GUKE-817766 format. One record per residue: residue in three letters; residue number from 1; y, z, x of N, C-alpha, C in turn. Coordinates in pm, 1 decimal, m for minus. Layout:
BEGIN
   res     n         ny         nz         nx        cay        caz        cax         cy         cz         cx
   Ala   NUM          Y          Z          X          Y          Z          X          Y          Z          X
...
END
This chain:
BEGIN
   res     n         ny         nz         nx        cay        caz        cax         cy         cz         cx
   Met     1     m116.3        0.0       84.7        0.0        0.0        0.0      123.3        0.0       89.8
   Ala     2      216.7      m86.6       60.7      342.1      m92.9      135.8      440.8        7.9       79.3
   Arg     3      517.5       66.5      166.9      620.4      162.3      127.8      754.4      110.1      175.6
   Glu     4      858.4      149.4      110.4      992.3      108.3      149.3     1063.2      223.8      216.8
   Ile     5     1136.2      190.7      323.1     1215.1      290.3      393.8     1353.8      230.3      416.0
   Arg     6     1454.2      311.8      403.9     1591.4      263.5      423.3     1658.8      349.1      529.6
   Phe     7     1730.8      283.5      619.0     1808.5      355.2      719.4     1921.9      266.4      764.9
   Glu     8     2020.8      328.0      825.0     2137.9      254.3      871.4     2126.3      224.2     1019.5
   Val     9     2174.0      105.7     1058.4     2183.4       67.3     1198.6     2324.0       14.4     1222.8
   Ser    10     2362.9       11.2     1346.8     2495.7      m40.6     1380.3     2501.9     m190.0     1350.6
   Asp    11     2621.9     m240.0     1336.4     2640.5     m384.2     1313.4     2580.5     m464.5     1428.0
   Glu    12     2600.6     m417.1     1550.6     2548.8     m487.8     1667.6     2396.1     m493.1     1665.6
   Ala    13     2333.8     m381.3     1631.6     2187.6     m377.7     1626.2     2135.2     m471.0     1517.8
   Phe    14     2201.7     m473.1     1402.4     2154.7     m559.6     1294.4     2172.1     m706.2     1330.8
   Glu    15     2282.5     m740.2     1397.5     2304.1     m878.9     1439.2     2197.0     m922.7     1538.2
   Gln    16     2161.3     m833.9     1630.6     2055.2     m866.0     1725.5     1921.1     m879.4     1652.8
   Leu    17     1895.9     m791.2     1559.0     1773.7     m797.7     1479.6     1765.5     m931.5     1406.9
   Glu    18     1875.7     m974.5     1346.9     1877.1    m1103.1     1276.4     1850.4    m1219.3     1372.0
   Arg    19     1909.5    m1214.4     1492.3     1888.0    m1323.5     1589.1     1741.5    m1332.3     1631.1
   Val    20     1683.6    m1217.9     1664.9     1543.6    m1217.9     1709.0     1452.0    m1260.4     1594.9
   Ala    21     1477.5    m1208.8     1475.9     1395.0    m1244.8     1359.9     1404.0    m1394.5     1331.3
   Ala    22     1523.7    m1450.1     1343.1     1541.3    m1593.9     1318.1     1459.6    m1676.6     1417.5
   Lys    23     1456.9    m1633.3     1543.6     1376.9    m1704.7     1644.2     1229.0    m1700.5     1609.0
   Lys    24     1186.3    m1592.5     1544.7     1045.9    m1577.6     1505.6     1020.4    m1633.4     1365.3
   Arg    25     1127.1    m1679.9     1301.0     1120.9    m1740.9     1167.6     1067.6    m1645.5     1061.3
   Val    26     1116.7    m1520.8     1067.5     1084.7    m1421.9      964.9     1214.2    m1353.9      923.5
   Ala    27     1211.3    m1289.6      808.5     1328.7    m1215.4      762.2     1351.0    m1094.6      853.5
   Ala    28     1476.1    m1054.6      867.1     1510.6     m941.0      952.9     1433.8     m815.7      910.9
   Glu    29     1422.3     m792.4      782.3     1350.5     m674.4      732.7     1202.5     m679.6      769.9
   Glu    30     1143.3     m798.5      760.8     1002.8     m814.2      796.7      981.9     m789.9      945.7
   Tyr    31     1071.7     m845.3     1027.2     1060.8     m825.6     1171.2     1076.8     m678.0     1207.9
   Ala    32     1171.5     m609.5     1145.9     1191.3     m466.6     1171.3     1063.4     m389.3     1137.9
   Gly    33      997.8     m424.3     1029.4      872.0     m360.3      993.1      763.5     m386.2     1095.7
   Gln    34      757.9     m508.7     1148.4      658.6     m541.8     1251.1      682.2     m460.9     1378.5
   Val    35      808.4     m448.6     1417.0      841.8     m371.0     1537.0      802.5     m225.5     1518.0
   Leu    36      833.3     m170.2     1402.1      798.7      m31.4     1373.2      647.3      m11.9     1374.4
   Asp    37      573.4     m103.4     1312.9      426.7      m94.9     1312.3      370.3      m96.1     1453.6
   Arg    38      421.8     m187.0     1539.9      373.2     m193.7     1678.2      403.4      m65.3     1753.7
   Asp    39      524.0      m11.9     1735.5      562.4      110.1     1805.6      475.4      227.1     1762.0
   Leu    40      452.0      239.0     1632.4      368.9      348.8     1582.6      224.1      333.2     1624.7
   Ala    41      176.3      210.3     1634.8       39.3      188.1     1682.9       26.0      236.3     1826.5
   Arg    42      127.7      211.3     1907.6      126.6      256.6     2046.8      125.9      409.5     2052.7
   Val    43      205.8      473.8     1967.1      210.5      620.2     1962.5       74.9      676.0     1920.8
   Arg    44       13.2      617.3     1818.8     m119.2      664.1     1773.6     m223.0      648.6     1883.9
   Phe    45     m217.4      537.5     1956.6     m311.9      515.1     2066.0     m294.7      621.3     2173.8
   Met    46     m170.9      648.1     2213.7     m146.9      746.2     2319.3     m189.6      886.2     2275.9
   Glu    47     m165.1      922.1     2151.6     m209.6     1051.9     2100.8     m362.0     1061.7     2104.1
   Ala    48     m429.2      955.5     2064.7     m575.4      954.9     2066.4     m627.6      963.0     2209.1
   Ala    49     m563.7      893.7     2301.8     m606.6      897.0     2441.1     m590.6     1037.5     2499.5
   Arg    50     m477.9     1102.5     2471.5     m457.2     1239.2     2521.0     m561.6     1333.5     2462.0
   Ser    51     m592.7     1316.5     2335.9     m693.0     1399.4     2271.2     m830.3     1378.4     2335.6
   Phe    52     m865.7     1253.3     2361.7     m993.8     1221.5     2424.7    m1003.4     1286.7     2562.5
   Val    53     m896.2     1274.3     2641.2     m895.8     1333.9     2774.9     m911.0     1485.2     2765.2
   Ala    54     m837.1     1547.4     2674.4     m844.8     1692.9     2659.4     m986.2     1736.7     2621.3
   Gln    55    m1053.1     1660.7     2539.2    m1187.3     1696.6     2493.3    m1294.6     1671.7     2598.6
   His    56    m1277.4     1568.7     2681.8    m1387.6     1524.4     2766.7    m1360.3     1532.0     2916.6
   Ala    57    m1244.4     1575.5     2959.2    m1210.2     1575.6     3101.8    m1303.9     1665.2     3182.8
   Ala    58    m1332.8     1784.4     3133.4    m1417.1     1877.0     3208.4    m1557.9     1819.7     3227.8
   Gly    59    m1615.6     1764.3     3123.1    m1748.5     1705.1     3133.6    m1750.2     1584.8     3226.9
   Phe    60    m1646.4     1504.6     3220.8    m1636.9     1388.2     3308.5    m1625.9     1434.1     3454.2
   Ala    61    m1540.9     1532.4     3481.0    m1523.7     1583.0     3617.3    m1652.6     1646.0     3668.5
   Glu    62    m1723.9     1716.0     3580.8    m1849.9     1779.0     3620.1    m1952.8     1673.4     3661.2
   Arg    63    m1957.7     1566.0     3585.8    m2057.7     1462.4     3614.0    m2018.2     1372.0     3730.0
   Phe    64    m1889.9     1334.2     3737.3    m1847.3     1233.6     3835.2    m1757.8     1288.1     3946.1
   Gly    65    m1721.9     1414.7     3938.7    m1634.2     1471.6     4040.4    m1489.3     1471.3     3996.7
   Gly    66    m1407.9     1540.9     4072.6    m1266.5     1553.5     4040.3    m1185.6     1434.3     4085.5
   Pro    67    m1054.6     1445.8     4075.1     m965.3     1337.5     4115.8     m978.7     1305.9     4265.3
   Val    68     m959.3     1181.6     4300.1     m964.7     1137.4     4437.6     m823.7     1137.3     4493.9
   Ser    69     m807.0     1183.5     4616.1     m675.4     1185.0     4680.3     m637.0     1043.1     4717.3
   His    70     m512.6     1007.2     4689.0     m461.4      874.6     4723.0     m350.3      886.8     4825.1
   Arg    71     m357.2      986.4     4911.8     m253.5     1005.7     5013.3     m259.4      891.4     5113.5
   Ala    72     m143.1      856.3     5167.1     m135.4      748.3     5264.8     m208.4      784.3     5394.1
   Asp    73     m214.1      914.5     5429.3     m277.8      955.0     5553.9     m425.8      990.6     5535.3
   Ala    74     m482.6      960.0     5419.9     m622.4      994.6     5391.3     m717.8      913.0     5477.7
   Ala    75     m677.4      795.7     5521.1     m764.0      709.4     5601.9     m760.3      754.3     5742.5
END
């Protein structure tokens, strides 16, 4: 189900939004929704990744060892 959200942006931001949307041949509102969807997808992915690491880091380290040093003088 689609939901509607309303917010204000500066004139400059809206003009840029219209230019980019026109290049993509979509309405400014549609493009803004696509940008928001992509940004939120990235946030959801990062939250899930942090959760996975928190849940499984100890087991992974136990099985495969801890972090490897990447110091320049390690060689």
